[in-house]
C-alpha positions as CSV (number, residue, x, y, z in Angstrom):
1,M,66.1,61.2,-167.8
2,K,65.7,60.0,-164.2
3,T,68.7,58.5,-162.4
4,Q,68.9,56.7,-159.1
5,A,70.7,58.7,-156.3
6,Y,74.1,57.4,-155.3
7,L,77.0,58.7,-153.2
8,E,79.4,60.4,-155.5
9,H,82.0,61.5,-153.0
10,N,82.8,61.9,-149.3
11,N,84.9,64.8,-148.1
12,I,87.4,64.2,-145.3
13,T,90.2,66.1,-143.6
14,V,93.3,64.2,-142.6
15,N,96.6,65.0,-141.0
16,N,98.7,63.6,-143.8
17,I,97.4,63.2,-147.4
18,D,100.3,60.9,-148.4
19,E,99.7,58.5,-145.6
20,T,95.9,58.5,-146.3
21,T,96.7,57.8,-150.0
22,R,98.9,54.9,-149.0
23,F,96.2,53.4,-146.8
24,L,93.5,53.7,-149.5
25,Q,95.6,52.4,-152.3
26,T,96.9,49.5,-150.2
27,A,93.3,48.5,-149.5
28,M,91.9,49.3,-152.9
29,P,94.8,49.4,-155.5
30,E,92.3,50.4,-158.2
31,F,91.9,53.8,-156.5
32,E,93.6,56.5,-158.5
33,I,94.3,60.2,-157.8
34,R,91.8,62.0,-160.1
35,G,93.0,65.4,-159.3
36,G,94.7,67.6,-156.6
37,G,96.4,70.7,-155.7
38,V,96.6,73.4,-153.1
39,H,93.7,75.6,-152.1
40,N,93.9,78.3,-149.4
41,G,97.3,77.0,-148.4
42,R,96.3,73.4,-147.9
43,R,96.8,70.3,-150.1
44,W,93.8,68.4,-151.4
45,I,93.2,65.3,-153.7
46,H,90.3,63.4,-155.1
47,I,91.1,59.7,-155.0
48,G,88.8,56.9,-156.2
49,T,87.3,55.5,-159.4
50,E,85.7,57.2,-162.3
51,H,82.3,56.9,-160.6
52,S,83.0,57.8,-157.0
53,Y,85.8,59.2,-154.9
54,L,87.0,60.6,-151.6
55,A,87.8,64.3,-151.5
56,V,90.8,64.4,-149.1
57,N,92.0,67.7,-147.5
58,E,95.1,68.1,-145.4
59,A,94.5,69.7,-142.1
60,T,96.3,73.0,-141.3
61,I,96.7,72.0,-137.7
62,E,97.2,68.4,-136.6
63,S,94.4,67.0,-134.4
64,D,93.2,63.8,-132.9
65,K,90.0,62.1,-134.0
66,N,87.0,62.3,-131.7
67,E,85.9,59.1,-129.9
68,A,84.0,57.1,-132.5
69,Y,80.3,56.3,-131.9
70,S,80.0,58.6,-128.9
71,G,80.1,62.1,-130.4
72,V,79.0,63.9,-133.5
73,G,81.0,63.1,-136.7
74,F,81.6,60.2,-139.1
75,N,82.1,56.8,-137.5
76,H,83.3,54.8,-140.5
77,M,83.1,54.5,-144.3
78,G,82.1,51.2,-145.9
79,F,83.5,50.0,-149.2
80,V,82.3,47.0,-151.1
81,V,85.2,44.9,-152.3
82,D,85.5,41.7,-154.3
83,N,87.7,39.9,-151.8
84,V,87.7,41.2,-148.2
85,E,90.3,38.7,-147.1
86,A,92.8,40.0,-149.7
87,V,92.2,43.6,-148.6
88,G,92.8,42.6,-144.9
89,K,96.0,40.8,-145.8
90,R,97.4,43.8,-147.7
91,L,96.5,46.2,-144.9
92,L,98.0,43.9,-142.2
93,E,101.2,43.4,-144.2
94,A,101.5,47.2,-144.6
95,G,101.3,47.6,-140.8
96,Y,97.7,48.7,-140.4
97,K,95.6,47.5,-137.4
98,R,92.4,45.6,-137.6
99,D,89.7,47.3,-135.4
100,Y,87.4,44.3,-135.0
101,P,87.9,40.6,-135.9
102,L,86.9,39.6,-139.4
103,T,83.1,38.9,-139.3
104,E,81.5,36.3,-141.5
105,Q,77.8,36.4,-141.8
106,K,75.3,34.5,-144.0
107,Y,75.4,37.0,-146.9
108,R,78.5,39.1,-146.2
109,I,82.0,39.2,-144.8
110,R,83.1,42.4,-143.1
111,D,86.5,43.7,-141.9
112,Y,87.3,46.9,-140.2
113,F,90.6,48.8,-140.2
114,I,92.0,52.0,-138.7
115,D,94.2,54.5,-140.6
116,T,96.9,56.5,-139.0
117,D,94.5,59.3,-138.1
118,G,92.2,56.9,-136.3
119,N,89.6,56.9,-139.0
120,E,87.7,53.6,-139.3
121,Y,87.0,51.9,-142.6
122,E,84.7,48.9,-143.2
123,F,85.3,46.6,-146.1
124,I,82.4,44.4,-147.1
125,Q,82.3,41.4,-149.5
126,Y,78.8,40.4,-150.3
127,L,78.1,36.7,-150.8
128,S,74.8,37.3,-152.7
129,D,73.6,39.3,-155.6
130,K,70.1,39.5,-154.3
131,P,69.3,42.9,-152.7
132,E,67.0,41.4,-150.1
133,E,69.8,39.1,-148.9
134,R,72.6,41.7,-149.1
135,N,70.4,44.1,-147.1
136,S,69.3,41.4,-144.5
137,Y,69.8,42.3,-140.9
138,E,68.9,38.8,-139.6
139,D,72.3,37.2,-139.7
């Protein structure tokens, strides 16, 4: 049986798992903690859906995020959501900061937020079911 490749999980390290959990579940209430524990003296969780998740590890020493888009490392993670404006409203009401103004394009609406560690998350609402429109770079 041949399957199409997809991203199952992304593994990140954060300063505070509880705060990262609050951010993710505020943005996406359907995200559940799939598992967790302590390994080598540090906390970890898997949080997401039955199909994909974030593996979140708690740092053993607190650190600042590198400057985004100028050095090596992840710049942001993008999540497809049904209602990007509702996600933004929940995050703003919870005290999180928008990183860029809400952007409306022909086939998508995008919104970017920063968590307490300085990690950037993009939330995308597609306005088309057609792959050629969803993947268009002309708008």
